[in-house]
C-alpha positions as CSV (number, residue, x, y, z in Angstrom):
1,M,0.1,0.0,-0.1
2,P,1.4,3.4,-1.0
3,T,2.5,6.0,1.8
4,M,1.9,9.7,2.3
5,I,3.9,11.4,4.8
6,L,2.7,14.9,6.0
7,I,5.4,16.6,7.5
8,R,4.2,19.8,9.9
9,G,6.5,22.3,11.6
10,L,7.3,25.9,11.8
11,P,9.8,27.7,9.3
12,G,13.3,26.4,10.3
13,S,12.1,23.2,11.9
14,G,13.6,21.0,9.5
15,K,10.6,19.9,7.2
16,T,12.6,20.2,3.9
17,T,15.6,18.5,5.3
18,V,13.7,15.6,6.4
19,A,11.7,15.3,3.2
20,R,14.9,15.6,1.1
21,K,16.2,12.6,3.0
22,M,12.8,10.6,2.1
23,M,13.5,11.2,-1.2
24,L,16.5,8.6,-0.9
25,D,14.1,6.2,0.0
26,G,11.9,6.7,-3.1
27,F,9.5,9.4,-1.9
28,V,8.5,12.2,-4.1
29,N,8.4,15.7,-2.2
30,V,5.9,18.4,-2.7
31,E,5.6,21.5,-0.7
32,A,3.7,24.7,-1.4
33,D,7.1,26.7,-1.2
34,M,8.0,25.0,-4.5
35,F,5.3,27.1,-6.3
36,F,7.3,30.2,-5.5
37,E,10.6,28.7,-7.2
38,D,11.7,29.3,-10.7
39,E,13.6,26.7,-12.7
40,Y,16.7,27.9,-11.3
41,D,15.5,27.4,-7.8
42,N,15.2,31.1,-7.1
43,Y,12.4,31.5,-4.5
44,R,10.3,34.7,-4.8
45,F,7.6,34.4,-2.3
46,D,4.4,36.4,-3.1
47,P,1.8,36.6,-0.2
48,T,-1.0,37.3,-2.5
49,R,-0.6,34.0,-4.2
50,V,-0.7,31.6,-1.0
51,G,-3.9,30.0,-1.8
52,E,-2.9,29.4,-5.2
53,A,0.5,27.9,-4.1
54,H,-1.5,25.4,-1.7
55,K,-4.1,24.5,-4.4
56,W,-1.1,23.6,-6.7
57,C,0.5,21.8,-4.0
58,Q,-2.6,19.6,-3.5
59,E,-2.9,19.1,-7.2
60,V,0.7,17.9,-7.8
61,T,0.2,15.6,-4.8
62,E,-2.9,14.0,-6.5
63,E,-1.0,13.4,-9.7
64,Y,1.7,11.5,-7.9
65,M,-1.0,9.6,-6.1
66,E,-2.6,8.7,-9.0
67,C,0.6,6.9,-10.3
68,G,0.8,5.2,-7.0
69,L,4.0,6.9,-5.7
70,D,5.0,7.4,-2.2
71,V,4.6,11.0,-1.2
72,V,5.8,13.4,1.3
73,V,4.4,16.7,1.6
74,S,6.1,19.1,3.7
75,N,4.2,22.4,4.8
76,T,3.7,24.2,8.0
77,F,0.2,22.8,8.4
78,T,-0.2,24.9,11.7
79,Q,-3.8,24.1,12.2
80,K,-5.2,20.5,11.8
81,W,-7.8,21.5,9.0
82,E,-5.0,22.4,6.7
83,M,-4.1,18.7,6.3
84,Q,-7.8,17.7,5.5
85,P,-7.6,17.9,1.7
86,Y,-4.5,15.5,2.0
87,M,-6.5,13.2,4.1
88,K,-9.3,13.1,1.5
89,L,-6.7,12.2,-1.1
90,A,-5.4,9.6,1.1
91,N,-8.7,8.1,1.3
92,K,-9.5,8.4,-2.5
93,Y,-6.4,6.6,-3.3
94,D,-6.2,4.1,-0.5
95,Y,-2.8,5.5,1.1
96,I,-1.4,5.1,4.5
97,V,-0.8,8.4,5.9
98,V,2.0,9.3,8.5
99,I,2.1,12.5,10.1
100,R,5.4,13.9,11.4
101,V,6.0,17.0,13.3
102,E,9.4,18.5,13.1
103,R,10.7,21.0,16.1
104,G,14.5,21.3,15.0
105,E,16.1,24.5,14.8
106,Y,17.8,24.9,11.4
107,Q,18.4,27.9,9.1
108,N,15.0,29.6,8.1
109,I,15.9,29.2,4.2
110,H,12.9,31.2,3.1
111,D,13.7,34.2,5.6
112,V,10.3,34.0,7.1
113,P,10.3,37.3,9.5
114,Q,10.5,36.2,13.3
115,E,7.0,38.0,13.9
116,V,5.3,35.9,11.1
117,I,6.8,32.8,13.0
118,E,5.5,34.0,16.3
119,K,2.0,34.4,14.8
120,M,2.2,30.9,13.6
121,K,3.4,29.5,16.8
122,A,0.3,31.4,18.5
123,R,-2.1,29.4,16.2
124,W,-0.4,26.2,16.3
125,E,-2.6,23.0,17.1
126,E,-1.1,19.8,18.5
């Protein structure tokens, strides 16, 4: 049975690092931040397009699931409801779901301002 791993955590917690390691085990990795990268891996965040980025992330995840690939989705998922579209996809394609929470202290690779991270902490749901 194929597996989908959802990795949750604040910016700089190690989500992308863990997801990239899982790629060595055959997983494909999708995250909303990829929407903001160009073909040269330059990151250009546009806050007006966050909803579009998450929709894109869900669509790409579903494309991989249609092929039966093991998928790791690494997004902040600060609130439980944010994982629901992925849970529905897992149900639709009969995937095992594993939820991981990362709490490491790594470099914040997208330079998310500390005040934004504090707001994310305040709305975090276990």
